[in-house]
matplotlib code that plots the C-alpha trace (Angstrom):
import matplotlib.pyplot as plt

x = [7.9, 11.1, 13.7, 11.4, 11.4, 15.3, 15.7, 13.1, 15.0, 18.5, 17.1, 15.5, 18.9, 20.6, 18.3, 18.6, 22.3, 22.3, 20.0, 22.7, 20.5, 23.5, 23.1, 25.2, 27.3, 25.6, 22.5, 23.8, 25.5, 21.9, 20.2, 22.9, 22.2, 18.7, 18.9, 21.1, 18.1, 15.6, 17.5, 17.5, 13.5, 13.7, 11.5, 10.8, 13.9, 14.6, 11.8, 14.0, 16.8, 15.1, 13.1, 16.5, 18.2, 15.1, 15.4, 19.1, 18.6, 14.5, 14.7, 16.5, 13.7, 15.6, 15.3, 11.3, 10.7, 12.8, 10.8, 7.7, 8.3, 9.2, 6.0, 4.2, 5.1, 5.6, 1.9, 0.1, 2.4, 2.9, 0.7, 1.1, 0.2, -3.1, -3.4, -2.3, -6.0, -7.2, -4.2, -5.3, -8.9, -8.0, -5.2, -8.3, -11.3, -9.3, -8.0, -11.8, -12.5, -10.2, -12.2, -15.7, -15.4, -19.2, -17.9, -14.9, -17.3, -20.0, -17.1, -16.0, -19.5, -20.5, -17.2, -17.7, -14.4, -16.1, -19.1, -22.0, -22.1, -18.7, -19.2, -15.8, -13.8, -15.8, -15.4, -11.7, -11.0, -13.0, -10.7, -7.3, -8.4, -8.9, -5.3, -4.2, -6.8, -4.8, -1.5, -1.1, 0.7, 2.5, -1.0, -2.6, 0.2, -0.1, -3.8, -3.6, -1.0, -3.1, -5.9, -3.7, -3.5, -6.8, -7.9, -4.7, -6.8, -8.8, -7.8, -9.0, -6.6, -3.3, -4.5, -5.1, -1.8, -0.2, -1.8, 0.0, 3.5, 2.8, 2.2, 5.1, 6.6, 8.0, 6.6, 8.1, 6.3, 3.2, 3.4, 4.1, 1.0, -1.5, -0.1, -1.2, -4.2, -5.3, -3.5, -5.9, -8.7, -8.2, -11.0, -10.2, -10.7, -9.6, -5.9, -5.8, -6.4, -4.2, -1.8, -2.2, -1.6, 1.5, 2.6, 2.3, 4.5, 7.3, 7.1, 5.4, 3.1, 2.1, 1.5, -0.9, -2.6, -3.2, -4.0, -6.4, -8.0, -8.9, -11.2, -12.6, -13.5, -15.5, -16.9, -17.1, -18.8, -15.7, -15.0, -11.5, -10.6, -11.6, -9.6, -6.7, -6.3, -7.0, -4.0, -2.2, -2.9, -1.8, 1.8, 2.1, 1.0, -2.0, -4.6, -7.6, -7.8, -7.3, -10.1, -12.2, -11.6, -11.9, -15.3, -16.8, -15.3, -17.8, -20.8, -20.1, -20.0]
y = [-12.8, -10.6, -12.9, -12.2, -8.6, -8.6, -11.0, -8.0, -5.1, -7.0, -7.8, -4.3, -2.5, -4.4, -3.8, 0.2, -0.6, -2.5, 0.5, 2.9, 4.7, 5.9, 8.4, 10.9, 8.9, 10.0, 8.9, 5.6, 5.5, 5.6, 3.7, 0.4, 0.9, 0.7, -2.4, -4.0, -2.9, -5.0, -7.5, -7.5, -6.9, -3.5, -2.4, 1.2, 1.9, 1.0, 3.3, 6.7, 5.8, 5.2, 8.9, 10.4, 9.3, 10.3, 13.8, 13.8, 12.5, 12.9, 12.1, 8.5, 5.6, 3.1, 4.7, 5.1, 1.5, 0.4, 2.6, 1.4, -1.8, -1.3, 0.4, -1.8, -4.9, -2.6, -1.7, -4.8, -7.7, -6.1, -7.9, -5.6, -2.6, -1.3, -0.4, -3.9, -5.5, -2.4, -2.8, -6.5, -5.5, -3.0, -5.6, -8.4, -6.0, -5.0, -8.4, -9.2, -6.4, -8.0, -11.6, -10.5, -10.2, -8.9, -5.9, -5.4, -5.0, -3.2, -0.7, 0.1, 0.6, 2.6, 4.9, 5.1, 3.2, 0.3, 1.0, -1.1, -2.1, -3.0, -6.9, -7.9, -5.6, -6.3, -10.5, -9.7, -7.9, -9.8, -12.9, -10.4, -10.2, -13.9, -14.5, -11.9, -13.1, -16.9, -15.2, -16.2, -12.8, -14.0, -15.3, -11.7, -9.7, -11.3, -11.0, -7.4, -6.8, -8.2, -5.6, -2.9, -3.7, -3.5, -0.5, 1.5, 4.7, 2.8, 3.5, 0.1, -1.9, 0.4, -0.8, -3.9, -4.0, -2.3, -4.9, -7.5, -6.1, -5.4, -9.3, -9.6, -7.5, -4.6, -1.9, 0.7, -0.7, -1.3, 2.8, 3.5, 1.9, 3.2, 6.6, 5.9, 4.9, 8.2, 10.4, 9.2, 9.7, 11.5, 10.3, 7.0, 5.6, 1.7, 3.0, 5.5, 3.6, 1.0, 3.6, 4.9, 1.6, 1.0, 4.0, 3.4, -0.1, 2.4, 4.7, 7.7, 8.5, 12.1, 11.0, 8.3, 10.8, 13.1, 10.0, 9.1, 12.7, 13.1, 9.7, 10.8, 14.2, 12.4, 9.5, 10.2, 6.9, 4.5, 2.2, 1.1, 4.7, 4.9, 1.9, 2.6, 6.3, 4.6, 2.4, 5.5, 7.6, 4.6, 4.2, 7.8, 8.0, 9.8, 7.5, 9.6, 10.2, 6.5, 5.4, 8.2, 7.0, 3.3, 4.3, 5.9, 2.3, 0.5, 2.9, 1.9, -1.9]
z = [12.6, 13.9, 11.7, 8.8, 9.4, 9.6, 6.1, 4.5, 5.9, 4.6, 1.0, 0.8, 1.8, -1.1, -3.4, -2.5, -2.9, -6.4, -7.7, -6.3, -3.8, -1.2, 1.9, 4.1, 6.7, 9.7, 8.4, 7.3, 11.0, 12.5, 10.0, 10.6, 14.5, 13.8, 12.1, 14.9, 17.2, 14.7, 15.3, 18.7, 18.2, 19.6, 17.4, 19.2, 19.4, 15.9, 14.9, 16.8, 14.8, 11.6, 12.1, 12.7, 10.2, 7.8, 9.7, 8.0, 4.6, 4.0, 0.3, 0.8, 0.1, 2.0, 5.1, 4.4, 3.0, 6.3, 8.8, 7.2, 7.6, 11.6, 12.4, 10.7, 12.7, 15.7, 15.4, 14.5, 16.5, 19.9, 22.1, 25.2, 22.9, 23.2, 19.3, 18.1, 18.8, 16.4, 13.6, 13.5, 13.0, 10.2, 8.0, 9.0, 7.5, 4.7, 3.7, 3.5, 1.0, -1.1, -1.9, -3.8, -7.2, -7.5, -5.3, -7.6, -10.3, -9.1, -7.5, -11.2, -12.0, -9.7, -10.3, -14.1, -14.6, -16.3, -18.7, -18.2, -21.5, -22.2, -21.2, -22.8, -20.5, -17.6, -18.2, -18.7, -15.8, -13.3, -14.8, -14.2, -10.5, -10.0, -11.0, -8.3, -6.0, -6.6, -6.6, -10.2, -11.1, -14.3, -15.9, -14.4, -16.0, -19.4, -19.4, -18.2, -21.2, -23.7, -22.4, -22.8, -26.7, -26.6, -23.9, -24.2, -22.5, -19.9, -16.4, -15.4, -17.1, -15.7, -12.6, -12.9, -14.4, -11.0, -8.9, -11.2, -10.8, -7.0, -6.4, -8.3, -6.2, -8.5, -6.2, -8.7, -11.7, -9.8, -8.4, -12.0, -13.3, -10.8, -11.1, -15.1, -14.2, -12.4, -14.7, -16.9, -14.9, -11.6, -9.6, -10.2, -6.6, -6.8, -8.6, -6.0, -3.0, -4.2, -4.8, -1.1, 0.2, -1.5, -0.4, 3.1, 2.6, 0.4, 3.9, 1.6, 4.6, 3.4, 0.0, 0.9, 3.2, 0.0, -2.0, 0.9, 1.3, -2.3, -2.5, 0.9, -0.4, -2.7, -1.3, 2.3, 2.6, 1.1, 3.9, 2.1, 2.3, 5.9, 7.0, 5.3, 7.0, 10.1, 9.4, 8.3, 11.3, 13.8, 12.1, 12.6, 16.1, 15.7, 17.9, 18.2, 14.4, 14.1, 16.4, 14.3, 11.0, 12.2, 13.9, 10.2, 9.0, 11.2, 10.5, 6.6, 6.8]

ax = plt.figure().add_subplot(projection="3d")
ax.plot(x, y, z, "-o")
ax.set_aspect("equal")
plt.show()
């Protein structure tokens, strides 16, 4: 797992360099030191160094992404951390929520994203979701693009496009499509939750918190939102809040 984390960070660094992102000399020195700590499996020290670099260059996405990966790995896989068990439970329960098409369909109908009478879009959306769940992202994208031609102003379609692009690894495209879905309908919980989870992956913790709060303000019993909020609190070292949100998620099981 440590080797995988090191490889991901090296790849991300190359990608950000390719698109022209730079950072100050001081921040860069701290990031280089942080990467060395990752290679030495000292994730706690690496996280501290990334945080210091972020204070110097707070708008640089490279630092946010690498910090987020270190925090997630440290919280979720440290056998000596009392928080790792909770993180593992949260991740497992979030994973379990990705499977049932029936719940997916009912969720859209409940949130008035998918009209009860629009059976064609209903069936097509489920087909796209199945492709995503089977990690057949190329075909999922083709189906979703076809839907966009038929339903150019429907937020469901843009949420599905976001899922497909995220599966293909293009996080910027995914974020843009989730945002498009939300722009069409601001109370579209599915897209806002997807964007919140992506923002955590991108290290945009403040943005993720804002999206989660908006969902919970309208739907305080949204179990997925409670779980993602608990995960975010853990990553921010707000342990008591994480336990509270996990408890709320358990109440709505």
